[in-house]
C-alpha positions in Angstrom: -1.8 -100.7 -49.8 -1.4 -104.4 -49.1 -4.2 -105.7 -46.8 -5.8 -109.1 -46.0 -8.3 -108.5 -48.9 -5.7 -108.2 -51.6 -2.7 -109.9 -50.0 -2.3 -112.9 -52.3 -2.8 -110.8 -55.5 -0.1 -108.3 -54.3 2.4 -110.9 -53.0 2.2 -112.7 -56.4 3.1 -109.5 -58.2 6.0 -108.8 -55.7 7.2 -112.4 -55.7 7.5 -114.2 -52.3 10.8 -115.7 -53.3 12.3 -112.2 -53.6 11.5 -111.3 -50.0 14.2 -111.0 -47.4 14.4 -113.8 -44.8 12.4 -111.9 -42.1 9.5 -111.1 -44.4 9.6 -114.5 -45.9 9.1 -116.1 -42.5 6.1 -113.8 -42.0 4.7 -114.9 -45.4 5.0 -118.5 -44.3 3.1 -117.7 -41.1 0.3 -116.1 -43.2 0.2 -119.3 -45.3 -0.1 -121.4 -42.2 -2.7 -119.3 -40.4 -4.9 -118.9 -43.5 -4.2 -122.3 -45.0 -2.7 -120.5 -48.0 -5.6 -118.0 -48.3 -8.4 -120.6 -47.9 -9.7 -119.1 -44.6 -9.0 -115.9 -42.7 -11.0 -117.0 -39.7 -8.1 -117.4 -37.3 -6.7 -114.0 -38.4 -10.0 -112.2 -37.8 -10.7 -114.1 -34.5 -7.4 -113.7 -32.7 -6.2 -110.2 -31.8 -2.6 -111.3 -31.2 -2.2 -113.1 -34.6 -4.0 -110.2 -36.4 -1.6 -107.7 -34.8 1.4 -109.8 -35.9 0.2 -110.2 -39.5 -0.9 -106.5 -39.7 2.6 -105.5 -38.6 3.9 -107.7 -41.4 1.6 -106.0 -43.9 3.0 -102.6 -42.8 6.6 -103.8 -43.3 5.7 -105.4 -46.6 4.2 -102.1 -47.8 7.4 -100.3 -46.9 9.5 -103.0 -48.7 7.3 -102.7 -51.8 7.5 -98.9 -51.8 11.3 -99.0 -51.6 11.6 -101.6 -54.4 9.1 -100.0 -56.7 10.7 -99.4 -60.2 11.4 -95.8 -60.9 9.4 -94.2 -63.8 10.8 -91.4 -66.0 8.6 -89.0 -67.9 9.3 -88.2 -71.5 10.7 -84.7 -72.2 11.3 -84.3 -68.5 14.0 -81.7 -67.9 16.1 -82.3 -64.8 16.0 -79.4 -62.4 19.2 -77.3 -62.1 20.7 -76.8 -58.8 21.0 -73.2 -57.9 24.0 -72.5 -55.7 23.7 -69.8 -53.2 26.6 -68.2 -51.4 26.1 -67.6 -47.7 28.5 -65.5 -45.6 30.8 -67.7 -43.6 30.5 -67.5 -39.9 33.5 -67.6 -37.5 31.4 -69.5 -35.0 31.6 -73.2 -35.4 28.2 -75.0 -35.2 27.7 -77.0 -32.0 28.7 -80.6 -32.3 25.8 -83.1 -32.0 26.3 -85.5 -29.2 25.3 -89.0 -30.1 24.2 -91.0 -27.1 25.8 -94.4 -27.2 23.5 -97.3 -27.2 24.0 -99.7 -24.3 25.0 -103.0 -25.9 23.9 -106.2 -24.1 26.7 -108.7 -24.4 24.9 -111.3 -22.3 25.0 -114.7 -24.0 21.6 -116.4 -24.1 21.9 -120.1 -23.4 19.7 -123.1 -23.0 21.0 -123.8 -19.5 23.2 -122.0 -16.9 26.1 -124.2 -16.0 26.5 -125.5 -12.4 29.8 -123.7 -12.1 28.1 -120.3 -12.7 25.4 -121.1 -10.2 28.1 -121.7 -7.5 30.0 -118.5 -8.5 26.7 -116.5 -8.1 26.1 -118.1 -4.7 29.7 -117.2 -3.7 29.2 -113.5 -4.6 26.1 -113.4 -2.5 28.2 -114.2 0.6 29.8 -110.7 0.4 28.8 -108.6 3.4 26.7 -111.4 4.9 27.1 -113.0 8.3 27.1 -116.8 8.0 27.3 -119.6 10.6 29.8 -122.4 10.5 27.0 -124.8 9.4 26.1 -122.6 6.4 29.7 -122.3 5.2 30.1 -126.0 5.6 26.9 -126.7 3.7 28.1 -124.5 0.8 31.5 -126.3 0.8 29.8 -129.7 0.8 27.6 -128.7 -2.2 30.7 -127.7 -4.2 32.6 -130.9 -3.3 29.5 -133.0 -4.1 29.3 -131.5 -7.6 33.0 -132.2 -8.2 32.6 -135.8 -7.0 29.6 -136.3 -9.2 31.6 -134.8 -12.1 29.1 -132.1 -12.7 32.1 -129.9 -12.4 35.2 -131.1 -14.2 38.9 -130.0 -14.4 38.3 -129.1 -18.1 35.6 -126.6 -17.2 36.3 -123.0 -18.3 35.4 -121.9 -14.8 37.7 -124.5 -13.0 40.0 -121.9 -11.7 37.1 -119.9 -10.1 35.7 -123.0 -8.5 39.1 -123.9 -7.1 39.3 -120.4 -5.6 35.8 -120.8 -4.1 36.7 -124.1 -2.6 39.9 -122.9 -1.1 38.4 -119.7 0.4 35.5 -121.7 2.0 38.0 -124.1 3.6 40.1 -121.2 4.9 37.0 -119.4 6.3 35.6 -122.5 7.9 38.9 -123.6 9.6 39.5 -120.1 11.0 36.0 -119.1 12.1 34.1 -119.6 15.3 30.3 -120.1 15.4 29.7 -117.3 12.8 31.6 -114.8 10.7 30.9 -111.8 8.4 32.4 -112.5 5.0 34.0 -109.8 2.8 35.3 -110.5 -0.7 38.0 -108.4 -2.4 36.5 -105.9 -4.8 38.5 -107.3 -7.7 37.3 -110.8 -6.9 33.7 -109.5 -6.8 34.0 -107.6 -10.0 35.5 -110.6 -11.9 33.0 -113.1 -10.6 29.9 -110.9 -11.1 31.1 -110.3 -14.7 31.1 -114.1 -15.2 27.6 -114.5 -13.6 26.1 -111.8 -15.9 27.7 -113.3 -19.0 24.9 -115.8 -19.5 21.2 -116.0 -19.1 18.7 -118.7 -20.0 16.6 -118.1 -23.2 13.0 -117.2 -22.4 11.8 -119.7 -24.9 13.3 -122.7 -23.0 10.8 -122.6 -20.1 7.9 -122.3 -22.6 9.2 -125.3 -24.6 9.4 -127.4 -21.5 5.8 -126.6 -20.5 4.6 -127.2 -24.0 6.2 -130.6 -24.4 4.9 -131.7 -21.0 1.3 -131.5 -22.3 2.0 -134.0 -25.1 -0.1 -137.2 -24.8 -2.3 -135.9 -21.9 -6.1 -135.5 -22.1 -7.9 -132.6 -20.5 -5.2 -130.0 -20.8 -7.1 -127.1 -22.3 -6.9 -125.1 -19.1 -3.1 -125.7 -19.0 -2.8 -124.9 -22.7 -4.7 -121.6 -22.2 -2.5 -120.6 -19.2 0.6 -121.4 -21.3 -0.8 -119.3 -24.2 -1.6 -116.4 -21.9 1.9 -116.5 -20.4 3.5 -116.5 -23.8 1.4 -113.5 -24.9 2.4 -111.7 -21.7 6.1 -112.4 -22.3 5.8 -111.0 -25.9 3.9 -107.9 -24.7 6.5 -107.2 -22.0 9.4 -107.7 -24.5 10.8 -110.7 -22.7 10.2 -113.0 -25.6 11.3 -111.5 -29.0 12.2 -112.6 -32.5 15.8 -112.4 -31.4 15.3 -115.5 -29.3 17.0 -118.5 -31.0 13.9 -120.6 -30.9 11.3 -117.9 -31.7 10.1 -119.8 -34.8 9.5 -122.8 -32.5 7.5 -120.7 -30.1 5.4 -119.3 -33.1 4.5 -122.8 -34.1 3.7 -123.8 -30.5 1.4 -120.7 -30.3 -0.6 -121.7 -33.3 -1.0 -125.3 -32.1 -2.1 -124.2 -28.7 -4.5 -121.7 -30.2 -6.1 -124.4 -32.4 -6.6 -126.6 -29.4 -8.4 -123.9 -27.4 -10.5 -122.5 -30.2 -11.8 -125.7 -31.7 -14.5 -127.2 -29.4 -15.0 -130.3 -31.5 -11.3 -131.1 -31.4 -10.2 -133.9 -29.0 -9.2 -132.4 -25.7 -5.5 -133.2 -26.1 -2.6 -131.4 -27.5 -1.4 -133.0 -30.8 2.2 -132.4 -31.4 3.5 -133.8 -34.7 6.3 -136.3 -34.5 8.6 -134.0 -36.5 7.9 -131.0 -34.2 8.2 -133.1 -31.0 11.6 -134.6 -32.1 12.9 -131.1 -32.8 11.8 -129.7 -29.4 13.1 -132.8 -27.6 16.4 -132.3 -29.3 16.5 -128.8 -27.9 15.7 -129.9 -24.4 18.1 -132.9 -24.5 20.9 -130.5 -25.4 20.1 -127.8 -22.9 22.0 -129.6 -20.1 19.2 -129.1 -17.6 18.8 -132.8 -17.0 15.2 -132.8 -18.4 15.7 -135.4 -21.1 11.9 -135.4 -21.6 11.4 -133.4 -18.4 12.1 -136.1 -15.8 15.3 -137.4 -14.3 19.0 -136.6 -14.8 20.9 -138.5 -17.4 23.9 -140.4 -16.0 27.1 -139.5 -17.6 28.2 -143.2 -17.8 24.9 -144.3 -19.3 24.2 -143.8 -23.0 21.3 -141.5 -23.8 18.0 -143.3 -23.9 15.5 -142.0 -26.5 12.0 -141.3 -25.4 10.3 -143.9 -27.6 12.0 -147.3 -27.7 11.5 -151.0 -27.5 13.8 -153.0 -25.1 14.3 -156.6 -24.5 12.9 -157.4 -21.0 16.2 -159.2 -20.0 18.2 -156.0 -20.8 15.6 -153.8 -19.1 15.8 -155.9 -16.0 19.5 -155.4 -15.8 19.3 -151.6 -15.9 19.9 -149.6 -12.7 17.9 -146.5 -11.7 19.2 -144.1 -9.1 17.0 -143.6 -6.0 17.4 -141.2 -3.0 18.2 -143.9 -0.4 15.4 -143.7 2.1 15.8 -145.7 5.3 13.9 -146.7 8.4 10.2 -145.8 8.8 10.2 -143.6 5.7 11.4 -146.4 3.5 8.7 -148.7 5.0 6.1 -146.0 4.5 6.9 -144.4 1.1 9.5 -146.7 -0.5 12.6 -145.4 -2.1 11.7 -142.6 -4.6 14.0 -141.0 -7.2 15.2 -137.4 -6.9 12.6 -135.0 -8.2 9.6 -137.0 -6.9 6.3 -135.3 -5.9 3.9 -136.0 -3.1 0.6 -134.6 -1.7 -0.4 -134.7 1.9 -4.0 -134.0 3.1 -6.1 -134.6 6.2 -8.5 -132.8 8.5 -7.1 -130.2 11.1 -5.6 -131.5 14.3 -5.1 -135.1 12.9 -1.3 -134.8 12.7 -0.8 -133.5 9.2 1.7 -130.7 10.2 3.5 -133.0 12.6 4.1 -135.6 9.8 5.3 -133.0 7.3 7.7 -131.3 9.7 9.0 -134.7 10.8 9.5 -135.7 7.2 11.3 -132.3 6.5 13.6 -133.0 9.4 14.5 -136.5 8.1 15.2 -135.2 4.6 17.3 -132.3 5.7 19.4 -134.4 8.1 20.0 -137.2 5.6 19.4 -136.3 2.0 19.9 -132.6 1.2 18.7 -129.0 1.6 15.0 -128.5 2.5 12.7 -125.4 2.3 9.5 -125.5 4.3 7.1 -122.8 3.0 4.7 -122.1 5.8 2.2 -119.9 4.0 -0.7 -121.0 6.2 0.9 -120.7 9.7 3.5 -118.0 8.8 6.7 -117.7 10.7 5.0 -117.4 14.1 5.3 -118.9 17.6 3.2 -121.9 16.6 5.6 -123.0 13.8 8.6 -122.3 16.1 7.1 -124.5 18.8 6.5 -127.3 16.4 10.1 -127.2 15.2 11.4 -127.2 18.8 9.1 -129.9 20.0 9.8 -132.2 17.1 13.5 -131.5 17.4 14.1 -131.3 13.6 15.9 -127.9 13.4 19.3 -128.2 11.7 21.4 -126.1 9.3 19.9 -127.8 6.2 16.3 -127.0 7.1 15.0 -123.5 6.1 11.6 -122.0 6.7 9.8 -119.2 4.8 6.4 -117.5 4.7 6.4 -117.1 0.9 7.4 -119.1 -2.2 10.7 -117.7 -3.6 11.1 -117.5 -7.4 14.4 -119.3 -7.3 14.4 -122.8 -5.8 17.3 -124.6 -7.5 19.5 -124.4 -4.4 17.1 -126.7 -2.5 16.6 -130.4 -2.9 13.2 -130.6 -1.3 10.4 -128.0 -1.0 7.3 -128.3 1.2 4.3 -126.0 0.2 2.0 -125.6 3.2 -0.5 -125.2 1.8 -1.3 -125.2 -1.9 -4.8 -123.9 -1.2 -3.5 -120.9 0.8 -1.1 -120.0 -1.9 -3.9 -120.3 -4.5 -1.9 -122.6 -6.7 -3.5 -124.4 -9.6 -2.3 -127.7 -11.2 -0.6 -125.9 -14.1 1.3 -123.8 -11.5 2.7 -126.9 -9.8 3.5 -128.4 -13.2 5.4 -125.1 -14.1 7.4 -125.5 -10.8 8.4 -129.1 -11.8 9.3 -128.0 -15.3 11.5 -125.1 -14.1 13.1 -127.1 -11.2 13.1 -130.7 -12.4 15.6 -131.9 -9.8 13.7 -130.5 -6.8 11.3 -132.9 -5.0 8.0 -131.1 -4.0 5.7 -132.1 -1.2 2.3 -130.4 -1.5 0.1 -129.9 1.6 -3.7 -129.6 1.0 -6.6 -128.4 3.1 -9.6 -130.7 3.2 -13.4 -130.4 2.7 -15.8 -131.3 5.5 -16.0 -134.8 4.0 -12.3 -135.2 4.4 -11.3 -135.0 0.7 -8.5 -132.8 -0.4 -9.6 -129.4 -1.6 -9.1 -128.8 -5.3 -9.1 -130.4 -8.7 -8.5 -134.2 -9.2 -5.6 -133.2 -11.5 -3.6 -132.6 -8.3 -3.9 -136.3 -7.3 -3.2 -137.5 -10.8 0.0 -135.5 -11.3 1.9 -136.7 -8.1 4.0 -139.8 -7.4 2.9 -140.2 -3.8 -0.5 -139.6 -2.1 -0.5 -139.4 1.7 -3.7 -139.2 3.6 -4.4 -138.8 7.4 -7.8 -140.5 7.6 -7.9 -140.5 11.4 -5.9 -138.9 14.3 -2.3 -140.1 14.4 -2.5 -142.6 11.4 -1.2 -141.9 7.9 -1.8 -144.1 4.8 0.2 -143.9 1.6 -0.3 -145.0 -2.0 2.2 -144.3 -4.7 4.6 -145.5 -7.3 7.3 -146.6 -4.9 5.3 -148.5 -2.3 1.6 -149.5 -2.4 -0.5 -149.4 0.7 2.1 -148.1 3.2 0.9 -147.1 6.7 2.6 -145.2 9.6 1.8 -144.1 13.1 2.5 -140.4 13.2 3.1 -140.1 16.9 5.3 -142.1 19.2 3.7 -143.9 22.1 4.7 -141.1 24.5 3.5 -138.2 22.4 0.1 -136.8 21.3 -1.0 -134.0 19.0 -2.6 -131.2 21.0 -3.9 -128.2 19.1 -1.6 -128.9 16.2 1.6 -129.1 18.4 3.3 -132.3 19.6 3.3 -132.6 23.4 4.9 -135.2 25.7 2.4 -137.1 27.7 2.5 -136.8 31.5 4.1 -139.7 33.1 
């Protein structure tokens, strides 16, 4: 039997070069873990790695047994087969029914195309009652994607997008304030088949989170969380060897494990230049707009590598896209880029909720679709009254009492509050990794001293920090405007028990 104690003696007799590719990869993993037999410390100290290698030993034993040279004994007389005649039966034996295995033809890809996302959204309309504003919002989203050339005439799904656009226009022109939408069964069947034809590789989200740790100090907690999530995905069968980038994930696993288990090691993840270039190549080609996990690459602008030296004159001529803030929000925050992050904190009854709801109203009316997750207040009369009193309700502003798993249809998401949802810095980083084009505004509870409740990592990881140090006054510090200030309430309004009220004249 091949074990850890005799592995290298046995593998030398078998010949590693003779192994099939799957076993050869496992042999290379053993070499990496044990430093070619110099130390079995990691093998003995990590149950997951030990289980992987022990499974390899089992497979290797089976392989060695199958390829063992046959020995023949001298003077051995081969046994003669004795034929026996059995009376034939007129009854035919029952046929064995072989249960056909269900074949999964879903294509695993690095990124789901925008066209398929719109097709999925269209199928979800079936049987639902929608308002004119909701239908128009969907139509505008499709047309915006076409104008921005995220959807092209050469797309393999161009005909389906054309059908969606035409149907939405027909429905909107013929409907009143609302309508129940029914799609033809053949249309549903065809489009659902397209939607199910692709799914994102499980490895991609782990690669994004892994690369985001590069160059940052104090990431052991995040590395451990990532490692635990990877182990959970393997245990549940979500992440398997069939994944295109499983070898990359194995290398990531070992590097994360080394960071966590070596206390003397510098508290930063060290990704080699070769490994980082390979992973960035995967992410740059996935079409998700990550390009190093921030921003969307403009189609008319040549790809910019992550590490480069530029002449200051050339750099000064470059143009970067911004959202286009105006009025008091431009004066207060500046003009951030899509995908920015902000944190808001202040003591109760100081105007924190009023500011956030007012901001959500501005964004939804002028810059896209907004989700306000009211975990702290829930969907109750208090939140309803705030929305009515601030007059921010509109078709692009949505409210929820929980954080949905899919957020890609929104442009801005408010989390009120991070503490109530029990989110940690690595959870917020995972949200940004999974939804790089969504801007997140995090609301925090405060301590008795007025500081935000939670780790300092929260403040370090956002672009904008908004504090309400006293009733009705907000201060801001961030990348887009240093030292901004704003009065939260108008002259004729006041904050009373967390709800804006008109002053008596």
